[in-house]
C-alpha positions in Angstrom: 0.0 0.0 0.0 1.4 3.4 -1.0 -0.8 5.4 1.4 0.8 6.3 4.8 -1.2 4.8 7.7 -0.8 6.8 10.9 -4.1 5.8 12.6 -7.1 3.5 12.2 -10.4 4.7 13.6 -13.0 2.1 14.5 -16.7 2.2 15.0 -17.9 -0.1 17.8 -21.4 -1.6 17.2 -21.5 -3.7 14.1 -17.8 -3.2 13.4 -15.9 -4.5 16.4 -18.8 -6.0 18.2 -21.7 -8.0 16.8 -24.3 -6.0 18.6 -25.9 -3.8 16.0 -28.6 -6.4 15.5 -29.7 -6.0 19.1 -30.0 -2.2 18.8 -32.0 -2.7 15.5 -34.5 -5.1 17.0 -34.9 -3.0 20.1 -36.2 0.1 18.3 -39.5 -1.5 17.1 -40.0 -3.1 20.5 -39.5 0.2 22.3 -41.9 2.0 20.0 -44.5 -0.7 20.3 -44.4 -0.2 24.1 -45.3 3.5 23.6 -48.0 2.7 21.0 -46.2 3.3 17.8 -45.2 1.0 14.9 -41.9 0.9 13.1 -41.4 -0.7 9.7 -38.5 -3.0 9.3 -36.4 -0.7 7.1 -36.6 2.3 9.4 -34.1 1.0 12.1 -31.5 0.7 9.4 -31.7 4.5 8.8 -30.8 5.1 12.4 -27.6 3.1 12.6 -24.8 5.3 14.1 -27.0 8.4 13.7 -26.3 11.1 16.3 -29.1 11.7 18.8 -30.2 15.1 17.5 -30.6 13.6 14.0 -32.6 10.6 15.4 -34.8 13.1 17.3 -35.6 14.9 14.0 -36.3 11.6 12.3 -38.8 10.6 15.0 -40.6 14.0 14.7 -40.8 13.4 10.9 -42.1 9.9 11.3 -44.4 10.2 14.3 -45.2 13.8 14.8 -44.0 16.6 17.0 -45.5 15.2 20.2 -43.5 11.9 20.1 -41.5 11.5 23.3 -38.2 10.5 21.7 -36.2 10.6 24.9 -38.5 8.3 26.8 -38.5 5.8 23.8 -34.7 6.0 23.6 -34.3 5.3 27.3 -36.6 2.3 27.1 -34.7 1.0 24.1 -31.4 1.5 25.9 -32.7 -0.6 28.9 -33.9 -3.3 26.5 -30.4 -3.5 24.9 -28.7 -3.5 28.3 -30.9 -6.5 29.4 -30.0 -8.4 26.2 -26.3 -7.8 26.6 -26.4 -8.9 30.2 -28.0 -12.1 29.2 -26.2 -12.8 25.9 -22.9 -11.1 26.5 -21.1 -8.8 24.1 -20.1 -10.9 21.0 -17.0 -9.8 19.1 -16.6 -9.7 15.4 -14.1 -12.3 14.0 -10.5 -11.0 13.9 -10.9 -8.2 16.4 -8.0 -9.1 18.7 -5.7 -10.1 15.8 -6.4 -6.9 13.9 -5.9 -4.6 16.9 -2.7 -6.4 18.0 -1.3 -6.2 14.5 -1.9 -2.4 14.4 -0.2 -2.0 17.8 2.8 -4.0 16.7 3.2 -1.7 13.7 2.9 1.5 15.9 -0.3 2.6 14.3 -2.6 4.7 16.5 -6.0 3.2 17.2 -9.1 5.1 18.1 -12.7 4.2 18.9 -15.2 6.5 17.3 -18.7 5.6 18.5 -22.2 6.8 18.8 -22.3 5.5 22.3 -21.9 7.8 25.3 -18.6 7.8 27.1 -19.7 5.8 30.2 -21.2 3.0 28.2 -18.3 2.8 25.7 -15.7 2.6 28.4 -17.8 0.0 30.3 -18.3 -2.2 27.2 -14.6 -2.0 26.1 -13.4 -3.0 29.6 -15.9 -5.9 29.8 -14.7 -7.4 26.4 -11.0 -6.8 27.0 -10.4 -4.1 24.3 -10.0 -1.0 26.3 -6.2 -1.0 26.5 -5.8 -1.2 22.7 -7.0 2.3 22.1 -5.0 5.5 22.1 -8.2 7.5 22.1 -11.9 6.8 22.7 -14.2 9.4 21.1 -17.9 9.2 21.9 -21.0 11.0 20.7 -21.4 13.0 23.9 -18.0 14.6 23.3 -18.9 16.5 20.2 -21.7 18.9 19.1 -23.0 16.8 16.3 -22.8 13.0 15.9 -22.6 10.9 12.8 -23.2 11.5 9.8 -21.7 15.0 10.6 -17.8 15.0 10.5 -17.3 16.3 14.0 -16.6 13.0 15.8 -14.0 11.8 13.3 -12.4 15.3 13.1 -12.2 15.2 16.9 -10.5 11.8 16.9 -7.9 13.0 14.4 -7.2 16.2 16.5 -6.8 14.0 19.6 -4.3 11.8 17.9 -2.6 14.8 16.2 -2.8 13.2 12.7 -4.0 14.4 9.4 -7.3 12.8 8.4 -5.8 11.9 5.0 -3.3 9.6 6.9 -6.1 7.7 8.7 -8.4 4.9 7.9 -11.9 4.8 9.3 -13.6 1.4 9.6 -17.4 1.4 9.6 -20.4 -0.8 9.0 -23.1 1.7 8.4 -23.8 4.4 5.7 -24.1 7.2 8.4 -20.7 6.2 9.9 -19.1 6.1 6.5 -20.4 9.5 5.6 -19.1 11.0 8.8 -15.6 9.7 8.3 -15.6 10.7 4.6 -16.7 14.3 5.4 -13.9 14.5 7.9 -11.4 13.6 5.2 -10.6 10.1 6.3 -10.1 7.1 4.0 -13.2 4.9 4.6 -13.2 1.2 4.8 -16.7 -0.4 5.0 -17.2 -3.8 6.4 -21.0 -4.2 5.9 -23.0 -5.7 8.7 -26.8 -5.4 8.2 -26.7 -3.9 4.7 -24.5 -3.5 1.7 -23.3 -0.1 0.4 -25.5 1.4 -2.4 -24.0 2.7 -5.6 -23.6 6.3 -4.2 -21.9 5.1 -1.0 -19.5 2.9 -2.9 -18.1 6.0 -4.6 -16.7 7.3 -1.3 -15.2 4.1 0.0 -11.5 3.3 -0.1 -12.3 -0.3 0.2 -15.2 -2.7 1.1 -14.1 -5.7 3.0 -15.9 -8.9 4.1 -14.3 -9.0 7.6 -11.8 -7.4 9.9 -9.5 -10.3 9.1 -9.1 -8.8 5.6 -7.5 -5.6 6.9 -4.0 -6.9 7.3 -3.8 -8.1 3.7 -5.2 -4.7 2.5 -2.6 -2.7 4.4 0.3 -5.0 3.4 -0.6 -5.0 -0.3 
């Protein structure tokens, strides 16, 4: 690879952990509890989306009187219960990939739509916390994904040029956030494939984290 790699920035849910499916199933269940219905495709639009953007989506879909924050808190509790029962499953190749980056003195950052408390708790529970040089969360920036703020913040924290970084994402909103910040975007699809427009902004589309080493060594 001719490109210089100074840092790799990872999304969490759906990228490092196989947890996006839990968040997706919890949205319709939470809405049903409050008397609303959600079609199957709508949760996909919300993946990695910053809370203010989700709030606007809910107002668009369910009207101005929808209590987004109550629904969100109920959904959060549903997911916490699932993770307590099921554990937090890792995607294949997580430890191998992060260890390889460490061995090659490449900075590693987490860039997640989770809040700081939850992100730190999850990372410690699954044994990934010590891999990261920076952990950037949605409550640390003004606007979450798909705005560029969170990736720009990560690059600033690591003191690297975005052009020298690779962002690894599973969702369109996450990919757009990284692209708008000037990062090279690698998509590893989880619940949906990139459409034609999204493919245009990707540096690469991989099947698994285990493909990253061969991409970087090429």
